[in-house]
C-alpha positions in Angstrom: 87.9 93.6 85.4 88.3 90.7 87.8 91.5 90.5 89.8 92.3 86.8 90.6 95.1 85.8 92.9 96.1 83.3 95.6 95.8 84.9 99.1 97.8 83.9 102.1 97.3 86.2 105.0 98.3 86.4 108.6 96.2 88.3 111.1 97.0 89.6 114.6 94.5 90.9 117.2 95.6 94.1 118.8 94.2 95.7 121.9 93.8 99.5 122.0 97.2 100.0 123.8 99.0 98.0 121.1 97.2 99.8 118.3 98.1 103.2 119.8 101.8 102.2 120.0 101.8 101.2 116.4 100.0 104.3 115.4 102.6 106.5 117.2 105.5 104.5 115.7 104.2 105.3 112.1 102.8 108.8 112.3 102.8 109.3 108.5 100.4 106.4 108.0 96.7 107.0 108.0 94.0 104.9 109.6 91.2 103.8 107.2 87.8 102.7 108.4 86.2 100.0 106.3 83.0 97.9 106.7 82.9 94.3 105.5 79.6 92.6 104.7 79.7 88.8 104.5 77.1 86.7 102.7 76.2 83.0 102.7 73.7 80.9 100.9 71.5 77.8 101.5 73.0 75.3 101.3 76.0 77.1 102.9 78.7 78.3 100.5 81.0 78.7 103.5 80.7 75.1 104.4 81.8 74.2 100.9 85.0 76.4 101.2 83.7 79.7 99.7 83.4 83.1 101.3 81.6 86.1 99.8 82.2 89.6 100.9 81.5 93.2 99.9 83.9 95.7 101.4 83.0 99.4 101.7 85.9 101.8 101.9 85.6 105.5 101.1 82.3 105.1 99.2 83.9 102.4 97.1 82.4 98.8 97.0 84.7 95.8 96.3 83.2 92.3 95.8 85.4 89.4 96.8 84.8 85.6 96.3 87.3 83.4 98.1 87.6 79.7 97.3 89.7 77.3 99.4 92.4 75.7 97.3 95.5 73.7 98.5 97.8 76.7 98.0 95.6 79.0 100.2 92.6 81.1 99.1 91.8 81.7 95.4 90.5 85.2 95.4 88.3 86.8 92.7 87.8 90.6 93.3 86.3 93.5 91.5 84.6 96.8 92.2 80.8 97.1 92.0 78.6 100.2 91.8 76.7 99.8 95.1 76.3 97.7 98.2 74.1 95.1 96.4 74.6 91.4 96.1 72.3 91.6 93.1 74.9 93.5 91.1 75.2 92.2 87.5 78.9 91.6 87.7 78.3 89.4 90.7 75.6 87.4 89.0 77.8 86.8 86.0 80.6 85.4 88.2 78.3 83.2 90.3 
């Protein structure tokens, strides 16, 4: 099932000291390690306002296609079986 939504996000860069302060302030929260893999095409999808990512978190893979729209980013997201851009669900979306 594809989850589609408008994304508006705000990011902050933290140094190690700032991160440690936040971690100490919220001891009941856990830290998750995730790896993001970004893909592009020729001609560049990124240059046309699209970004393509597969996120790996706890052995789960989530595909995300983001499209620039006036309201923010239109995000299409769903889980896939492996870390493969050749996944059938991805091919059906693209």
